[in-house]
Backbone and ligand atoms as CSV (ligand in chain L), in Angstrom:
chain,resi,resn,atom,element,x,y,z
A,1,MET,N,N,-21.399,16.822,-18.135
A,1,MET,CA,C,-22.000,16.350,-16.887
A,1,MET,C,C,-21.283,16.983,-15.693
A,2,GLU,N,N,-22.032,17.547,-14.771
A,2,GLU,CA,C,-21.445,18.235,-13.634
A,2,GLU,C,C,-20.809,17.242,-12.656
A,3,ARG,N,N,-19.593,17.569,-12.180
A,3,ARG,CA,C,-18.963,16.751,-11.127
A,3,ARG,C,C,-19.657,17.114,-9.832
A,4,SER,N,N,-20.534,16.215,-9.361
A,4,SER,CA,C,-21.460,16.661,-8.324
A,4,SER,C,C,-21.405,15.836,-7.044
A,5,LYS,N,N,-20.267,15.189,-6.785
A,5,LYS,CA,C,-20.138,14.513,-5.502
A,5,LYS,C,C,-18.678,14.492,-5.066
A,6,GLY,N,N,-18.414,14.895,-3.833
A,6,GLY,CA,C,-17.041,14.890,-3.346
A,6,GLY,C,C,-16.969,15.463,-1.948
A,7,ARG,N,N,-15.813,15.242,-1.294
A,7,ARG,CA,C,-15.646,15.815,0.043
A,7,ARG,C,C,-15.308,17.302,-0.035
A,8,VAL,N,N,-14.792,17.704,-1.217
A,8,VAL,CA,C,-14.521,19.119,-1.460
A,8,VAL,C,C,-15.480,19.608,-2.531
A,9,ALA,N,N,-16.032,20.785,-2.334
A,9,ALA,CA,C,-16.841,21.415,-3.388
A,9,ALA,C,C,-16.101,22.655,-3.857
A,10,MET,N,N,-15.795,22.684,-5.150
A,10,MET,CA,C,-15.112,23.845,-5.712
A,10,MET,C,C,-16.098,24.652,-6.541
A,11,LEU,N,N,-16.192,25.929,-6.227
A,11,LEU,CA,C,-17.035,26.816,-7.014
A,11,LEU,C,C,-16.147,27.859,-7.668
A,12,MET,N,N,-16.466,28.211,-8.911
A,12,MET,CA,C,-15.758,29.322,-9.548
A,12,MET,C,C,-16.785,30.229,-10.203
A,13,GLY,N,N,-16.451,31.529,-10.206
A,13,GLY,CA,C,-17.428,32.517,-10.643
A,13,GLY,C,C,-17.747,32.472,-12.113
A,14,SER,N,N,-16.817,31.912,-12.909
A,14,SER,CA,C,-17.007,31.885,-14.365
A,14,SER,C,C,-16.199,30.733,-14.945
A,15,ASP,N,N,-16.616,30.255,-16.102
A,15,ASP,CA,C,-15.801,29.227,-16.758
A,15,ASP,C,C,-14.449,29.798,-17.182
A,16,SER,N,N,-14.352,31.133,-17.248
A,16,SER,CA,C,-13.056,31.743,-17.589
A,16,SER,C,C,-12.039,31.571,-16.448
A,17,ASP,N,N,-12.492,31.119,-15.286
A,17,ASP,CA,C,-11.590,30.881,-14.149
A,17,ASP,C,C,-11.014,29.463,-14.152
A,18,LEU,N,N,-11.453,28.653,-15.081
A,18,LEU,CA,C,-11.144,27.218,-15.019
A,18,LEU,C,C,-9.645,26.918,-15.099
A,19,THR,N,N,-8.929,27.641,-15.959
A,19,THR,CA,C,-7.493,27.359,-16.102
A,19,THR,C,C,-6.782,27.522,-14.759
A,20,ALA,N,N,-7.033,28.642,-14.087
A,20,ALA,CA,C,-6.372,28.863,-12.786
A,20,ALA,C,C,-6.852,27.849,-11.762
A,21,MET,N,N,-8.150,27.603,-11.704
A,21,MET,CA,C,-8.687,26.742,-10.642
A,21,MET,C,C,-8.362,25.263,-10.855
A,22,SER,N,N,-8.008,24.901,-12.095
A,22,SER,CA,C,-7.676,23.493,-12.323
A,22,SER,C,C,-6.408,23.092,-11.559
A,23,ALA,N,N,-5.624,24.084,-11.120
A,23,ALA,CA,C,-4.452,23.785,-10.286
A,23,ALA,C,C,-4.888,23.079,-8.994
A,24,ALA,N,N,-6.059,23.399,-8.498
A,24,ALA,CA,C,-6.572,22.728,-7.281
A,24,ALA,C,C,-6.903,21.272,-7.578
A,25,LEU,N,N,-7.490,21.042,-8.741
A,25,LEU,CA,C,-7.862,19.662,-9.097
A,25,LEU,C,C,-6.614,18.802,-9.264
A,26,ARG,N,N,-5.547,19.417,-9.785
A,26,ARG,CA,C,-4.297,18.661,-9.982
A,26,ARG,C,C,-3.648,18.269,-8.655
A,27,VAL,N,N,-3.992,18.957,-7.576
A,27,VAL,CA,C,-3.507,18.568,-6.243
A,27,VAL,C,C,-4.437,17.514,-5.629
A,28,LEU,N,N,-5.731,17.735,-5.750
A,28,LEU,CA,C,-6.697,16.855,-5.068
A,28,LEU,C,C,-6.718,15.452,-5.666
A,29,ARG,N,N,-6.648,15.363,-6.982
A,29,ARG,CA,C,-6.797,14.071,-7.664
A,29,ARG,C,C,-5.772,13.027,-7.173
A,30,PRO,N,N,-4.444,13.340,-7.202
A,30,PRO,CA,C,-3.478,12.327,-6.751
A,30,PRO,C,C,-3.606,11.992,-5.268
A,31,LEU,N,N,-4.202,12.892,-4.497
A,31,LEU,CA,C,-4.399,12.597,-3.068
A,31,LEU,C,C,-5.646,11.738,-2.846
A,32,GLY,N,N,-6.371,11.467,-3.923
A,32,GLY,CA,C,-7.562,10.629,-3.827
A,32,GLY,C,C,-8.749,11.347,-3.215
A,33,ILE,N,N,-8.798,12.666,-3.380
A,33,ILE,CA,C,-9.913,13.451,-2.822
A,33,ILE,C,C,-10.868,13.845,-3.949
A,34,ASP,N,N,-12.083,13.331,-3.882
A,34,ASP,CA,C,-13.080,13.687,-4.892
A,34,ASP,C,C,-13.540,15.128,-4.686
A,35,CYS,N,N,-13.823,15.767,-5.797
A,35,CYS,CA,C,-14.167,17.197,-5.732
A,35,CYS,C,C,-15.330,17.509,-6.657
A,36,GLU,N,N,-16.355,18.114,-6.102
A,36,GLU,CA,C,-17.428,18.659,-6.946
A,36,GLU,C,C,-16.899,19.919,-7.620
A,37,VAL,N,N,-17.344,20.185,-8.818
A,37,VAL,CA,C,-16.953,21.431,-9.487
A,37,VAL,C,C,-18.202,22.117,-10.027
A,38,HIS,N,N,-18.357,23.382,-9.673
A,38,HIS,CA,C,-19.523,24.143,-10.139
A,38,HIS,C,C,-19.069,25.512,-10.648
A,39,VAL,N,N,-19.507,25.893,-11.818
A,39,VAL,CA,C,-19.424,27.301,-12.213
A,39,VAL,C,C,-20.695,27.933,-11.679
A,40,ALA,N,N,-20.531,28.824,-10.719
A,40,ALA,CA,C,-21.698,29.425,-10.058
A,40,ALA,C,C,-21.260,30.764,-9.489
A,41,SER,N,N,-22.136,31.746,-9.560
A,41,SER,CA,C,-21.736,33.103,-9.222
A,41,SER,C,C,-22.683,33.714,-8.194
A,42,ALA,N,N,-22.079,34.415,-7.212
A,42,ALA,CA,C,-22.909,35.149,-6.248
A,42,ALA,C,C,-23.670,36.256,-6.964
A,43,HIS,N,N,-23.050,36.819,-7.982
A,43,HIS,CA,C,-23.672,37.941,-8.693
A,43,HIS,C,C,-24.692,37.472,-9.728
A,44,ARG,N,N,-24.266,36.471,-10.510
A,44,ARG,CA,C,-25.065,36.131,-11.693
A,44,ARG,C,C,-26.062,35.009,-11.459
A,45,THR,N,N,-25.746,34.100,-10.524
A,45,THR,CA,C,-26.669,32.981,-10.242
A,45,THR,C,C,-26.795,32.798,-8.718
A,46,PRO,N,N,-27.269,33.838,-8.021
A,46,PRO,CA,C,-27.265,33.770,-6.556
A,46,PRO,C,C,-28.111,32.630,-5.992
A,47,GLU,N,N,-29.282,32.389,-6.597
A,47,GLU,CA,C,-30.173,31.346,-6.054
A,47,GLU,C,C,-29.536,29.972,-6.187
A,48,ARG,N,N,-28.994,29.671,-7.391
A,48,ARG,CA,C,-28.405,28.348,-7.612
A,48,ARG,C,C,-27.167,28.167,-6.735
A,49,THR,N,N,-26.372,29.229,-6.581
A,49,THR,CA,C,-25.175,29.131,-5.740
A,49,THR,C,C,-25.574,28.808,-4.307
A,50,MET,N,N,-26.596,29.489,-3.832
A,50,MET,CA,C,-27.062,29.237,-2.460
A,50,MET,C,C,-27.543,27.797,-2.310
A,51,GLN,N,N,-28.241,27.295,-3.320
A,51,GLN,CA,C,-28.737,25.906,-3.274
A,51,GLN,C,C,-27.572,24.915,-3.219
A,52,ILE,N,N,-26.560,25.163,-4.042
A,52,ILE,CA,C,-25.382,24.269,-4.059
A,52,ILE,C,C,-24.771,24.217,-2.661
A,53,VAL,N,N,-24.630,25.379,-2.040
A,53,VAL,CA,C,-23.970,25.442,-0.721
A,53,VAL,C,C,-24.850,24.798,0.342
A,54,ARG,N,N,-26.125,25.139,0.347
A,54,ARG,CA,C,-27.023,24.624,1.396
A,54,ARG,C,C,-27.173,23.102,1.328
A,55,SER,N,N,-27.142,22.559,0.113
A,55,SER,CA,C,-27.379,21.122,-0.040
A,55,SER,C,C,-26.076,20.313,0.061
A,56,ALA,N,N,-24.947,21.008,0.149
A,56,ALA,CA,C,-23.646,20.323,0.096
A,56,ALA,C,C,-23.416,19.326,1.239
A,57,PRO,N,N,-23.719,19.678,2.492
A,57,PRO,CA,C,-23.433,18.719,3.574
A,57,PRO,C,C,-24.124,17.376,3.356
A,58,ALA,N,N,-25.308,17.386,2.812
A,58,ALA,CA,C,-26.042,16.130,2.579
A,58,ALA,C,C,-25.350,15.262,1.537
A,59,ARG,N,N,-24.530,15.878,0.667
A,59,ARG,CA,C,-23.783,15.102,-0.340
A,59,ARG,C,C,-22.423,14.668,0.195
A,60,GLY,N,N,-22.067,15.087,1.398
A,60,GLY,CA,C,-20.787,14.679,1.988
A,60,GLY,C,C,-19.688,15.716,1.878
A,61,VAL,N,N,-20.043,16.908,1.404
A,61,VAL,CA,C,-19.024,17.973,1.307
A,61,VAL,C,C,-18.598,18.416,2.707
A,62,GLN,N,N,-17.269,18.577,2.873
A,62,GLN,CA,C,-16.748,19.017,4.180
A,62,GLN,C,C,-15.967,20.332,4.099
A,63,VAL,N,N,-15.508,20.659,2.898
A,63,VAL,CA,C,-14.732,21.893,2.708
A,63,VAL,C,C,-15.131,22.517,1.367
A,64,PHE,N,N,-15.211,23.851,1.344
A,64,PHE,CA,C,-15.457,24.566,0.085
A,64,PHE,C,C,-14.198,25.286,-0.375
A,65,ILE,N,N,-13.985,25.275,-1.674
A,65,ILE,CA,C,-12.984,26.140,-2.304
A,65,ILE,C,C,-13.753,27.039,-3.272
A,66,ALA,N,N,-13.559,28.350,-3.131
A,66,ALA,CA,C,-14.268,29.272,-4.017
A,66,ALA,C,C,-13.266,30.187,-4.695
A,67,GLY,N,N,-13.222,30.159,-6.012
A,67,GLY,CA,C,-12.298,31.000,-6.766
A,67,GLY,C,C,-13.065,32.005,-7.607
A,68,ALA,N,N,-12.658,33.265,-7.512
A,68,ALA,CA,C,-13.322,34.288,-8.327
A,68,ALA,C,C,-12.388,35.480,-8.509
A,69,GLY,N,N,-12.598,36.199,-9.595
A,69,GLY,CA,C,-11.800,37.394,-9.860
A,69,GLY,C,C,-12.638,38.650,-9.735
A,70,ALA,N,N,-11.995,39.789,-9.950
A,70,ALA,CA,C,-12.663,41.105,-9.937
A,70,ALA,C,C,-13.347,41.374,-8.589
A,71,ALA,N,N,-14.593,41.856,-8.608
A,71,ALA,CA,C,-15.319,42.128,-7.345
A,71,ALA,C,C,-15.778,40.792,-6.785
A,72,ALA,N,N,-14.829,40.066,-6.186
A,72,ALA,CA,C,-15.049,38.639,-5.883
A,72,ALA,C,C,-15.855,38.456,-4.596
A,73,HIS,N,N,-17.149,38.364,-4.744
A,73,HIS,CA,C,-18.015,38.136,-3.578
A,73,HIS,C,C,-18.324,36.669,-3.355
A,74,LEU,N,N,-17.884,35.824,-4.290
A,74,LEU,CA,C,-18.323,34.422,-4.256
A,74,LEU,C,C,-17.949,33.704,-2.958
A,75,ALA,N,N,-16.681,33.791,-2.549
A,75,ALA,CA,C,-16.261,33.049,-1.345
A,75,ALA,C,C,-17.016,33.550,-0.117
A,76,GLY,N,N,-17.185,34.840,-0.009
A,76,GLY,CA,C,-17.925,35.406,1.119
A,76,GLY,C,C,-19.382,34.984,1.110
A,77,PHE,N,N,-19.948,34.923,-0.073
A,77,PHE,CA,C,-21.350,34.496,-0.221
A,77,PHE,C,C,-21.491,33.037,0.207
A,78,VAL,N,N,-20.526,32.204,-0.207
A,78,VAL,CA,C,-20.543,30.794,0.214
A,78,VAL,C,C,-20.461,30.730,1.742
A,79,ALA,N,N,-19.514,31.490,2.309
A,79,ALA,CA,C,-19.323,31.475,3.769
A,79,ALA,C,C,-20.578,31.937,4.507
A,80,ALA,N,N,-21.324,32.816,3.873
A,80,ALA,CA,C,-22.548,33.321,4.511
A,80,ALA,C,C,-23.616,32.241,4.644
A,81,HIS,N,N,-23.476,31.169,3.845
A,81,HIS,CA,C,-24.518,30.136,3.826
A,81,HIS,C,C,-24.075,28.806,4.404
A,82,THR,N,N,-22.894,28.782,5.055
A,82,THR,CA,C,-22.428,27.525,5.645
A,82,THR,C,C,-21.488,27.821,6.808
A,83,THR,N,N,-21.376,26.858,7.717
A,83,THR,CA,C,-20.338,26.972,8.756
A,83,THR,C,C,-19.177,26.021,8.460
A,84,LEU,N,N,-19.236,25.316,7.327
A,84,LEU,CA,C,-18.078,24.506,6.907
A,84,LEU,C,C,-16.939,25.462,6.522
A,85,PRO,N,N,-15.674,24.967,6.559
A,85,PRO,CA,C,-14.569,25.855,6.169
A,85,PRO,C,C,-14.659,26.270,4.702
A,86,VAL,N,N,-14.401,27.551,4.453
A,86,VAL,CA,C,-14.425,28.091,3.082
A,86,VAL,C,C,-13.038,28.675,2.777
A,87,LEU,N,N,-12.437,28.179,1.711
A,87,LEU,CA,C,-11.118,28.658,1.285
A,87,LEU,C,C,-11.301,29.488,0.022
A,88,GLY,N,N,-10.860,30.726,0.055
A,88,GLY,CA,C,-11.079,31.636,-1.062
A,88,GLY,C,C,-9.829,31.823,-1.889
A,89,VAL,N,N,-9.996,31.803,-3.203
A,89,VAL,CA,C,-8.867,32.008,-4.113
A,89,VAL,C,C,-9.156,33.230,-4.987
A,90,PRO,N,N,-8.429,34.328,-4.757
A,90,PRO,CA,C,-8.609,35.508,-5.604
A,90,PRO,C,C,-7.943,35.277,-6.961
A,91,LEU,N,N,-8.615,35.654,-8.027
A,91,LEU,CA,C,-8.067,35.397,-9.362
A,91,LEU,C,C,-7.793,36.708,-10.106
A,92,ALA,N,N,-6.783,36.659,-10.957
A,92,ALA,CA,C,-6.324,37.874,-11.643
A,92,ALA,C,C,-7.031,38.040,-12.982
A,93,SER,N,N,-8.342,38.218,-12.950
A,93,SER,CA,C,-9.076,38.239,-14.219
A,93,SER,C,C,-9.460,39.645,-14.674
A,94,SER,N,N,-9.132,40.661,-13.883
A,94,SER,CA,C,-9.535,42.018,-14.281
A,94,SER,C,C,-8.305,42.887,-14.515
A,95,GLU,N,N,-8.543,44.125,-14.842
A,95,GLU,CA,C,-7.449,45.086,-15.058
A,95,GLU,C,C,-6.612,45.280,-13.792
A,96,LEU,N,N,-7.184,44.996,-12.631
A,96,LEU,CA,C,-6.452,45.184,-11.363
A,96,LEU,C,C,-5.637,43.955,-10.977
A,97,LYS,N,N,-5.672,42.939,-11.850
A,97,LYS,CA,C,-4.785,41.763,-11.741
A,97,LYS,C,C,-4.864,41.021,-10.405
A,98,GLY,N,N,-6.061,40.964,-9.861
A,98,GLY,CA,C,-6.266,40.127,-8.675
A,98,GLY,C,C,-6.233,40.868,-7.355
A,99,LEU,N,N,-5.708,42.105,-7.358
A,99,LEU,CA,C,-5.678,42.861,-6.101
A,99,LEU,C,C,-7.108,43.158,-5.627
A,100,ASP,N,N,-7.969,43.446,-6.596
A,100,ASP,CA,C,-9.391,43.673,-6.277
A,100,ASP,C,C,-10.007,42.426,-5.640
A,101,ALA,N,N,-9.759,41.266,-6.273
A,101,ALA,CA,C,-10.334,40.010,-5.774
A,101,ALA,C,C,-9.733,39.632,-4.418
A,102,LEU,N,N,-8.426,39.914,-4.258
A,102,LEU,CA,C,-7.772,39.601,-2.975
A,102,LEU,C,C,-8.442,40.378,-1.842
A,103,LEU,N,N,-8.610,41.671,-2.037
A,103,LEU,CA,C,-9.201,42.490,-0.968
A,103,LEU,C,C,-10.661,42.108,-0.731
A,104,ALA,N,N,-11.385,41.834,-1.800
A,104,ALA,CA,C,-12.799,41.469,-1.657
A,104,ALA,C,C,-12.948,40.135,-0.926
A,105,THR,N,N,-11.979,39.240,-1.123
A,105,THR,CA,C,-12.080,37.903,-0.524
A,105,THR,C,C,-11.566,37.887,0.911
A,106,VAL,N,N,-10.502,38.621,1.155
A,106,VAL,CA,C,-9.838,38.520,2.468
A,106,VAL,C,C,-10.511,39.392,3.540
A,107,GLN,N,N,-11.156,40.471,3.121
A,107,GLN,CA,C,-11.633,41.447,4.107
A,107,GLN,C,C,-13.049,41.137,4.588
A,108,MET,N,N,-13.207,39.935,5.126
A,108,MET,CA,C,-14.536,39.544,5.618
A,108,MET,C,C,-14.787,40.125,7.009
A,109,PRO,N,N,-16.045,40.427,7.313
A,109,PRO,CA,C,-16.348,40.891,8.673
A,109,PRO,C,C,-16.155,39.758,9.672
A,110,ALA,N,N,-15.769,40.098,10.901
A,110,ALA,CA,C,-15.530,39.091,11.936
A,110,ALA,C,C,-16.761,38.211,12.110
A,111,GLY,N,N,-16.517,36.918,12.170
A,111,GLY,CA,C,-17.615,35.973,12.392
A,111,GLY,C,C,-17.982,35.151,11.178
A,112,VAL,N,N,-17.613,35.629,9.999
A,112,VAL,CA,C,-17.921,34.890,8.757
A,112,VAL,C,C,-16.619,34.757,7.959
A,113,PRO,N,N,-15.736,33.830,8.384
A,113,PRO,CA,C,-14.387,33.801,7.805
A,113,PRO,C,C,-14.298,33.154,6.430
A,114,VAL,N,N,-13.389,33.688,5.627
A,114,VAL,CA,C,-12.945,33.019,4.402
A,114,VAL,C,C,-11.426,32.897,4.519
A,115,GLY,N,N,-10.931,31.673,4.564
A,115,GLY,CA,C,-9.484,31.460,4.597
A,115,GLY,C,C,-8.942,31.782,3.225
A,116,THR,N,N,-8.241,32.904,3.104
A,116,THR,CA,C,-7.889,33.416,1.778
A,116,THR,C,C,-6.461,33.036,1.398
A,117,LEU,N,N,-6.315,32.495,0.206
A,117,LEU,CA,C,-5.013,32.054,-0.301
A,117,LEU,C,C,-4.449,33.103,-1.260
A,118,ALA,N,N,-3.299,32.777,-1.829
A,118,ALA,CA,C,-2.641,33.713,-2.753
A,118,ALA,C,C,-3.444,33.885,-4.045
A,119,ILE,N,N,-3.125,34.932,-4.780
A,119,ILE,CA,C,-3.783,35.191,-6.053
A,119,ILE,C,C,-3.355,34.143,-7.089
A,120,GLY,N,N,-4.335,33.592,-7.800
A,120,GLY,CA,C,-4.040,32.774,-8.975
A,120,GLY,C,C,-3.747,31.313,-8.696
A,121,GLU,N,N,-2.973,30.709,-9.606
A,121,GLU,CA,C,-2.778,29.247,-9.575
A,121,GLU,C,C,-2.134,28.740,-8.291
A,122,ALA,N,N,-1.166,29.489,-7.756
A,122,ALA,CA,C,-0.533,29.054,-6.499
A,122,ALA,C,C,-1.579,29.027,-5.393
A,123,GLY,N,N,-2.457,30.003,-5.384
A,123,GLY,CA,C,-3.516,30.040,-4.377
A,123,GLY,C,C,-4.487,28.884,-4.553
A,124,ALA,N,N,-4.813,28.567,-5.805
A,124,ALA,CA,C,-5.720,27.439,-6.066
A,124,ALA,C,C,-5.089,26.132,-5.600
A,125,ALA,N,N,-3.803,25.955,-5.912
A,125,ALA,CA,C,-3.116,24.739,-5.471
A,125,ALA,C,C,-3.079,24.684,-3.946
A,126,ASN,N,N,-2.765,25.816,-3.312
A,126,ASN,CA,C,-2.676,25.813,-1.847
A,126,ASN,C,C,-4.038,25.651,-1.175
A,127,ALA,N,N,-5.093,26.119,-1.828
A,127,ALA,CA,C,-6.439,25.864,-1.284
A,127,ALA,C,C,-6.676,24.364,-1.231
A,128,ALA,N,N,-6.221,23.670,-2.252
A,128,ALA,CA,C,-6.390,22.212,-2.278
A,128,ALA,C,C,-5.530,21.543,-1.213
A,129,TRP,N,N,-4.273,21.997,-1.065
A,129,TRP,CA,C,-3.415,21.420,-0.011
A,129,TRP,C,C,-4.030,21.659,1.367
A,130,LEU,N,N,-4.569,22.848,1.554
A,130,LEU,CA,C,-5.159,23.171,2.863
A,130,LEU,C,C,-6.444,22.370,3.095
A,131,ALA,N,N,-7.235,22.209,2.053
A,131,ALA,CA,C,-8.441,21.372,2.164
A,131,ALA,C,C,-8.033,19.953,2.560
A,132,ALA,N,N,-6.947,19.468,1.961
A,132,ALA,CA,C,-6.466,18.120,2.294
A,132,ALA,C,C,-6.038,18.052,3.757
A,133,SER,N,N,-5.354,19.077,4.238
A,133,SER,CA,C,-4.937,19.098,5.650
A,133,SER,C,C,-6.146,19.082,6.577
A,134,ILE,N,N,-7.165,19.812,6.218
A,134,ILE,CA,C,-8.387,19.854,7.049
A,134,ILE,C,C,-9.042,18.465,7.066
A,135,LEU,N,N,-9.165,17.861,5.903
A,135,LEU,CA,C,-9.790,16.527,5.831
A,135,LEU,C,C,-8.941,15.483,6.548
A,136,ALA,N,N,-7.622,15.676,6.511
A,136,ALA,CA,C,-6.711,14.701,7.122
A,136,ALA,C,C,-6.814,14.680,8.644
A,137,LEU,N,N,-7.397,15.699,9.239
A,137,LEU,CA,C,-7.593,15.703,10.697
A,137,LEU,C,C,-8.406,14.491,11.151
A,138,ALA,N,N,-9.307,14.037,10.267
A,138,ALA,CA,C,-10.162,12.898,10.628
A,138,ALA,C,C,-9.970,11.732,9.665
A,139,ASP,N,N,-8.793,11.668,9.014
A,139,ASP,CA,C,-8.573,10.627,8.004
A,139,ASP,C,C,-7.073,10.289,8.000
A,140,GLU,N,N,-6.713,9.251,8.766
A,140,GLU,CA,C,-5.295,8.901,8.937
A,140,GLU,C,C,-4.637,8.504,7.611
A,141,ASP,N,N,-5.383,7.804,6.730
A,141,ASP,CA,C,-4.812,7.411,5.436
A,141,ASP,C,C,-4.440,8.644,4.616
A,142,LEU,N,N,-5.335,9.598,4.621
A,142,LEU,CA,C,-5.055,10.841,3.886
A,142,LEU,C,C,-3.868,11.570,4.522
A,143,ALA,N,N,-3.802,11.566,5.844
A,143,ALA,CA,C,-2.660,12.203,6.531
A,143,ALA,C,C,-1.355,11.559,6.069
A,144,ASP,N,N,-1.355,10.214,5.919
A,144,ASP,CA,C,-0.161,9.511,5.416
A,144,ASP,C,C,0.172,9.968,3.998
A,145,ARG,N,N,-0.856,10.062,3.150
A,145,ARG,CA,C,-0.609,10.470,1.756
A,145,ARG,C,C,-0.056,11.895,1.700
A,146,LEU,N,N,-0.545,12.741,2.607
A,146,LEU,CA,C,-0.048,14.123,2.649
A,146,LEU,C,C,1.424,14.154,3.035
A,147,ARG,N,N,1.783,13.352,4.067
A,147,ARG,CA,C,3.188,13.305,4.496
A,147,ARG,C,C,4.071,12.789,3.367
A,148,GLU,N,N,3.583,11.780,2.639
A,148,GLU,CA,C,4.323,11.218,1.514
A,148,GLU,C,C,4.505,12.281,0.417
A,149,ALA,N,N,3.453,13.035,0.155
A,149,ALA,CA,C,3.535,14.092,-0.871
A,149,ALA,C,C,4.583,15.128,-0.483
A,150,ARG,N,N,4.636,15.469,0.814
A,150,ARG,CA,C,5.644,16.423,1.283
A,150,ARG,C,C,7.056,15.862,1.085
A,151,ARG,N,N,7.205,14.528,1.392
A,151,ARG,CA,C,8.524,13.903,1.215
A,151,ARG,C,C,8.943,13.989,-0.252
A,152,GLU,N,N,8.004,13.666,-1.156
A,152,GLU,CA,C,8.314,13.716,-2.594
A,152,GLU,C,C,8.698,15.127,-3.020
A,153,MET,N,N,7.971,16.115,-2.457
A,153,MET,CA,C,8.252,17.512,-2.787
A,153,MET,C,C,9.685,17.870,-2.371
A,154,ALA,N,N,10.054,17.442,-1.169
A,154,ALA,CA,C,11.395,17.747,-0.647
A,154,ALA,C,C,12.464,17.058,-1.493
A,155,GLU,N,N,12.197,15.802,-1.899
A,155,GLU,CA,C,13.166,15.078,-2.729
A,155,GLU,C,C,13.380,15.795,-4.066
A,156,LYS,N,N,12.287,16.311,-4.605
A,156,LYS,CA,C,12.363,17.025,-5.882
A,156,LYS,C,C,13.267,18.251,-5.746
A,157,VAL,N,N,13.106,18.970,-4.645
A,157,VAL,CA,C,13.947,20.157,-4.417
A,157,VAL,C,C,15.411,19.737,-4.248
A,158,ASP,N,N,15.634,18.617,-3.549
A,158,ASP,CA,C,17.020,18.129,-3.381
A,158,ASP,C,C,17.647,17.826,-4.740
A,159,ARG,N,N,16.849,17.175,-5.625
A,159,ARG,CA,C,17.379,16.848,-6.958
A,159,ARG,C,C,17.679,18.128,-7.742
A,160,ARG,N,N,16.795,19.129,-7.608
A,160,ARG,CA,C,17.027,20.407,-8.299
A,160,ARG,C,C,18.268,21.091,-7.766
A,161,ASN,N,N,18.462,20.972,-6.456
A,161,ASN,CA,C,19.659,21.566,-5.840
A,161,ASN,C,C,20.915,20.937,-6.428
A,162,GLU,N,N,20.914,19.594,-6.505
A,162,GLU,CA,C,22.079,18.913,-7.069
A,162,GLU,C,C,22.345,19.371,-8.494
A,163,ALA,N,N,21.279,19.448,-9.296
A,163,ALA,CA,C,21.422,19.873,-10.692
A,163,ALA,C,C,21.940,21.306,-10.755
A,164,ALA,N,N,21.424,22.176,-9.877
A,164,ALA,CA,C,21.857,23.573,-9.867
A,164,ALA,C,C,23.330,23.679,-9.481
A,165,GLN,N,N,23.757,22.850,-8.504
A,165,GLN,CA,C,25.166,22.883,-8.081
A,165,GLN,C,C,26.081,22.523,-9.243
A,166,LYS,N,N,25.653,21.506,-10.054
A,166,LYS,CA,C,26.461,21.106,-11.213
A,166,LYS,C,C,26.539,22.243,-12.230
A,167,GLN,N,N,25.379,22.897,-12.464
A,167,GLN,CA,C,25.345,24.007,-13.419
A,167,GLN,C,C,26.271,25.131,-12.969
A,168,ILE,N,N,26.223,25.426,-11.672
A,168,ILE,CA,C,27.059,26.508,-11.125
A,168,ILE,C,C,28.545,26.155,-11.277
A,169,ALA,N,N,28.871,24.878,-10.964
A,169,ALA,CA,C,30.268,24.451,-11.100
A,169,ALA,C,C,30.723,24.588,-12.555
A,170,ALA,N,N,29.841,24.217,-13.506
A,170,ALA,CA,C,30.185,24.330,-14.922
A,170,ALA,C,C,30.377,25.794,-15.312
A,171,LEU,N,N,29.493,26.646,-14.820
A,171,LEU,CA,C,29.579,28.088,-15.116
A,171,LEU,C,C,30.912,28.669,-14.628
A,172,LEU,N,N,31.347,28.175,-13.472
A,172,LEU,CA,C,32.581,28.685,-12.867
A,172,LEU,C,C,33.826,27.949,-13.389
A,173,GLY,N,N,33.584,27.017,-14.313
A,173,GLY,CA,C,34.692,26.283,-14.907
A,173,GLY,C,C,35.404,25.361,-13.928
A,174,GLU,N,N,34.691,24.849,-12.945
A,174,GLU,CA,C,35.357,23.965,-11.949
A,174,GLU,C,C,35.302,22.516,-12.385
L,1,C2R,P1,P,-16.393,36.524,-17.036
L,1,C2R,O1,O,-15.115,36.055,-17.704
L,1,C2R,O2,O,-17.475,35.469,-17.079
L,1,C2R,O3,O,-16.872,37.867,-17.526
L,1,C2R,O4,O,-16.050,36.708,-15.480
L,1,C2R,C1,C,-15.379,35.601,-12.238
L,1,C2R,O5,O,-14.821,34.825,-11.183
L,1,C2R,C2,C,-14.379,36.021,-13.279
L,1,C2R,O6,O,-13.046,35.994,-12.774
L,1,C2R,C3,C,-15.095,37.659,-15.055
L,1,C2R,C4,C,-14.801,37.451,-13.600
L,1,C2R,O7,O,-15.954,37.716,-12.811
L,1,C2R,C5,C,-15.874,36.915,-11.706
L,1,C2R,N1,N,-17.111,36.712,-10.961
L,1,C2R,C6,C,-17.193,36.974,-9.649
L,1,C2R,C7,C,-18.452,36.492,-9.246
L,1,C2R,N2,N,-19.079,35.990,-10.314
L,1,C2R,C8,C,-18.241,36.100,-11.354
L,1,C2R,N3,N,-16.292,37.566,-8.878
L,1,C2R,C9,C,-18.961,36.521,-7.861
L,1,C2R,O8,O,-20.089,36.091,-7.660
L,1,C2R,O9,O,-18.210,36.939,-6.945
């Protein structure tokens, strides 16, 4: 059954992109942000992709995340059919390891922007964090959850620092 209602709509060019793009879902879920998920392609299913994008505002979608590899036209195609923010995630699915998708996604003509993130899972996760920041502009509860998530992230790094300091001291025989 298709996940077909949410404030974020995530599109990916192929089901082979799911592993990388699931990093976005792992960020959105704990923040309490519902996300539509569609496997849809600008190349292979242009009509259905256009329908998903055009009908999205009526379902409550406010931000798009589009992940694709190789000659990645998907995010640009989505942006061509909406004025909602579009976040593009280039994926490393071809022999060029994502450089092709990065250039195809980031090099949009002026006037039809795709906010392009890093290649792969980090980019997918950051697309979700950025989508959350955009939604938080008009959602104080979400803004609080985002600040809390940042605090937890910082605490985790502090704990890792402490553990690393102990390891270093042990290595140096102190
Ligand atoms: P397959 O594994 O299905 O052959 O797809 C997909 O995102 C995937 O990374 C290989 C790669 O092709 C990409 N793809 C696009 C588009 N549709 C599929 N870049 C598109 O419309 O931009």
